[in-house]
N, C-alpha and C positions, 0 to 999 in steps of 0.2 A: 505769232509773226511780229507783233509790236516789239516784244523783248528781243527778237532776233535782229530787227531793223535798228533798234536802239543800240544794240551791241556793235553792229557793223558801223553805223554812223559815229559812235563814240570812238571806236577804233580809228576810223578814217580821220576824225577830226584831230585826235592826238597827233597822229603821223603828219598831218597838214600843219598844225601849229608848230610842232617841232621843226619841220623842214623849212617853213618860211622864216622862223626865228633864226635858225642856223644860217640860212641864205642871207639874211639882213646883216647878220653879224660877221659874215665872211667865214664862219666855222667850217662849213661845207668845203669851201675853197681850200682852207688850211688842211683839212682832214684828207681830202683828195690828193693834194700834193705830197702828203707825208704817208700816204698808203692806207688810210683808214676810210673804207667806203661807207658814206653817210646813209645811203639807201639801204644797204644791207644791215647796218646798225639799227636803223629805225625799225625795219622789218623784225629783226631779232628781238629788239626790246618789246615791240607790240606783241609778238607771239609769246615771249616768255611772260611778260606782264599780265596779259589777259588769259594766257593758257593756264597758268596755275589757278587763277581765281575761277575760271570757268570749270575746270576739272573739280575743284573743291566744291563748287555749287552743285555740280551734278552728283557728286558723291555725298552730299550733305545729310540725307536722310539715313543712309547706310552708316556713315560715320557716327551720327548722333546715336543711333541705336546700339552700335558696337561700344562706343565710349561710355555711355551712361548705363548700358544694360536695360534700356527701356523695352517694356513688353507691350506690344500693340494689343489693344482690347478687341478681340473678334467676337467672342461670345461673353457677355457680362457675367461675372461670377457672383455679384452681389448688387445690392440697390445703389451702392456708391458708384460703381462702375457704369451701371445702367444710367444714372443721373448725369454723369460725365458725358457719355455719348449723346444723350438727349440735349444736353445744354449746348455742346459744341455743334451739334447739327442745327439747332435753332439759330445760334449766332452765325454760323456759316451761311444759312439761307438768307438771313437778314443782310449780310455782308455781299451777297451776290456771288459766292464762291462754292466750289463743290466741297462736299464733306471731307475734311482731312482725316488722316489716320489719327487715332487718340491712343496715347501710351501712358503708362505709369513706370517710373523708375525709382529704385531704392535709394534714398538719400535723407539723412536727418534734417537738413536745411530745407526751409520753404522756398521752393523755386519752381519755375516752369520755363519752357521755351517752345518756339516754333521754328521749323526749318523746312526746306524743300526747294527744288529748282523751279517749281511751278506752283502758282498760288492755287491751282485746281488739283494738285497732287502733293499737298503738304502733310506735315506731321505736327501734331501739338502734343506735348508731353508735360506731365506734372509729377513732381516728387511726392513720395509718401509723406515726407515731412510737411509739405503743403497741405495735404489733405488732413493731416492730424492737427496742424497749428491754426488753421483758419476756419472760419465759419462757412456755411455753404454760400452765403451771399458774397463773401469775400473771394471765395474760390471762382464763383461766377464772374466776378469782375476781372480776376486774373486771366481767365480764359478769354474773356472779351478783348483784353490787352493783346493776347497772343494772336487771336483772330484778326485784330487790327493789323499787326505786323504782316500776316499773310495776305489780307485784302490789299494792304498798301504796296505789296511787292517789295517789301524792304529787303528780302533776301537777294533778290536780283539786283536791285539798286545798289546795295552795298557792294555786291560783287563787282559791278561795273566801275564804281568809284575806286575800289581796291585795285582793279586792273588798270585804271588811268594812272594812279600814282605809282604802281609798279613800273609801268612803262617809262615814266619819267625818271624813276630811281635808277633803273637799268641803264638807260641812255645817258643820263647826265653823269653817272659815276665813271662810265667808261670814256666819255668826252674829256672830263677833268683829269682822269688818269692818263690818258693819251697825250694831253697838253703838257702835264707835269713831267711825264717820262721824256717827251720830246725836248723840253727845256733842259732836263738834267743831262741829256745825251747830245746837246748841241756841240758840233765841231767833231763829233765822233765819226769815224769812217764806217761804222757798223750802222747801216740804215735799213737792214733787211726786215725789220719788224720791231714791235714794242719790246722794250727791255723788261728786266725783272721787276723794276719799279712799278711798271704799268699794272701788273696783276695785283701787287700788294696794295697800291693806291686805290684801285678800282674796288677791291673788297672792303677796304676801310670806308670809302666814300659811299658804298652801298649800304653799309651799316649806319652810317650817319644820316644819310638822306632817308633811309628806311625808318628811322626814328621820327623825323619830321613828317613823313608820310603817314605813319601810324597816328599822329596827332590829328591829321586832317580827317582820316577815316573815323577816328573816335569822336571827333566834333560832329561829324554828320550822324553817327549813331546816337549821340546824346540828343540831337535835335529830333530825330525820328521817335525817340521814346515819348516825347510830349504828344505826338500824333497817335501812338499806340495807347497812351492813357486816355485821350479823348475818345478813341474807339471803345475802350473799356467802359468809359462812362455812358457812351451812346447805347451799347448792347446790354449793359447791366444796370446802369443808373449811376450818376455822379456820386451819390452818397455811398454806394457800395465800393466804387473805385478808390475813393478817399480812404475808406475804412481798411481796404486791402493794403494800401500804401502805408497807413499809419500802423497796421500790424507788422508790416516788414521792417518798420523803424526798430522795433525791439530786437530784431535779429541782424541789424546792419553791422555790427561789430564781428559777427561771425563770418569767416571767409567763405566765398562761393566755392563749392565743390564740383561745379560745372567744368568739364575740360575747356582749356583756353579757347579752342576755336569755336565754343558754343556760348561763351558768356555774352557776346554782343546781342544774342537772340533770347536771353533769359529775362526774367522780371526784375532781377536785381543782381548785383555783384559787389564784391567786397573791396575793390580798388577805387580810389577816387583820384581826381586831379585831371591833368590834360590826356592821360592815356585811358581814362575810364570811358566805357562804352555806354554808361548810364549817368544821368545827372543825379545830384543829391536828392534823396527822397523828400527833403523839406521843400525844394524848389518844385518838384513835381506835384506835390499836394497843393502849394501856393498857387501854381498855374491852374489847376483844376478848380480851386476855391474862387479864383478870380474870373473863371469862365473863359479862359484863353484856349 
């Protein structure tokens, strides 16, 4: 219920802020006079902005299994799978959440991810490369990192932030396109609706604004990685978490093979910079060593 309330309040807040800002700037009056209904545009933007994010969140576990080929462990086939289940169960209990599904997927790179629409019905998956490349202590720390993502509700929070920025992108791209189109058609007798330029400009602006929005979402994602590292240190020990990150440094030049939509929930990724969902490993290690 808290997540639903947060979603509704966030949705309402976005629409309210946009409405007030447009009223103060006189944009709503301009749009009404020129045939663009501000209320309908706000509703459309919110539905489209949050709708896609919420649908993606609800489908996240299914998509993750399909895209990575992850196989959920129901009956452990060996001691390694038994240890995985026992470790995740212990960490989930310490985090105060229900036991997630635990899966393994085939990939040579050492990686892991957590996803799910609900922290009490999540999925934690590790790659075969992770199991081969890391010691048991290091894998334990990685699992603690992923359990931290689940316990912190990162999947839901990231979805809400994505929905907010999507709403702004959709709304502003159409407002800008309509304003430019109206300027270009000033003095024209044809005022029955937006011209061809409106559609082209709105698409271009949606791409441009979408790039900026991606930076905002990535910035939040990088910040939450530090929290997940802290969780890994809490559930497995700081020494083990630092050792796991140091092990990943030897693989940081290898590109991540996780699907694009899953990289934000992995332990590592191969892209750096403003669009990266993960901070540099050196900074994450330094943060743990400094006790932040």
